[in-house]
Structures are given as structure tokens and as C-alpha cells.
N, C-alpha and C positions, 0 to 999 in steps of 0.2 A: 330702386331706381336703376333702370337698365342703361348700360353704356351703349350708345348708338354709334354707328359708323361715323357720323358727323362729329361726334365728340372725340372719337379716336383720331380722326383726321385733324381736328383742331389742336389736340394735344401734340400731335406729330409736327404740325406747322409751327406751333409755339416753341417746341424744342429745337427745331431747325433754325428758327429765328434767333433763339438764344445762342446757338452755336455760331451763327454768322456774326452776331454782335460781339461775342467773345473774341473771335478771330480778328475782327476789324479793330477792336480796342487794343488788342495785342499788337497789331500791325501799326497802329497810330503811335505806339511807343517806340518803334524801331528808330535807329539812329538816322537813317536816310529820311524818314518821315519827319523827324524833329528838325532836321536842317531845312527841309522844304517848308515846314510850317514857320520857322524863324524868318525865312526869306520872304514868303508870300503872305503869311498871316493866317493861312487856312490849310486844312489837310488836302491831300491829293484827291482828285475827283473819284477815283476808284474806292479809296478808303471811306470817303464821305457817303457814297452810294451804298456801300455794304453796311455801314452803320444805320442809314435810313431804312434800307431794306430789312435788316434784322429787327429793328424796332417795329416796322410795319407788319412783319410776319408774326411777331409776338402778339401784337394787338389783334390781328385778324384771327390768329389761333385761339386766343382767349375768348374772343367773341363767339367762335364756333363751339368751343368746349364748354362754356358756361351755360347752364340751363336757361331757357327762355322763360320770361314771366308770363304765366297764363292767366287769362281772365276766368273767373268762376262761371260755370254755366248759368244761363238765364233760368230763373225759377218759373216753373209751370204754374199757371193759375194765379198770377199775381193779383193783388188786391187793388189794382188801379181801377177806379170807377169808369164805366163806359158812359159816355154822355152824349 
């Protein structure tokens, strides 16, 4: 099985998404972020968008990196009666 450019790009995008997600989850545990979350009930917009972007990049990268399901080729000379 050959590794195509699309698969390499997909793996790269998924790895970058994982890095973004790790940074965002680390930032969400910061003291300032915890105080903001306690007061407002949600993360800061920047942190939330980086988490969502990281998850999106992981999903998109995996979709590009995983092999596509291919249909078997049509059989020549099938036994379907002509009528």
C-alpha cells in the first residue's frame, strides 16, 4: 500500500490538530481561565475555538489519512439475461 501525498497531508493535519487540542486543554486549566470559568460558566472564546479547531483538524486529518472504501470492479460478461 503506497502512502500518497493526501495521506501524508492528512496525518500532518491530524497531528497539528492534536497539538492545538493539547495546548487548548492546557490553557483551559490555567488559573486565569478557571476564574473566568467560575464567573461566567464557560471558557474564554479563544480557548473554546482552539479546542473546536483542534478537534475539527483531527477529524479532517483522519478522514484524509484513512483509506477510502473502494467498490469492486464490475464483472465483464455477467449472466444477466437480455430480454
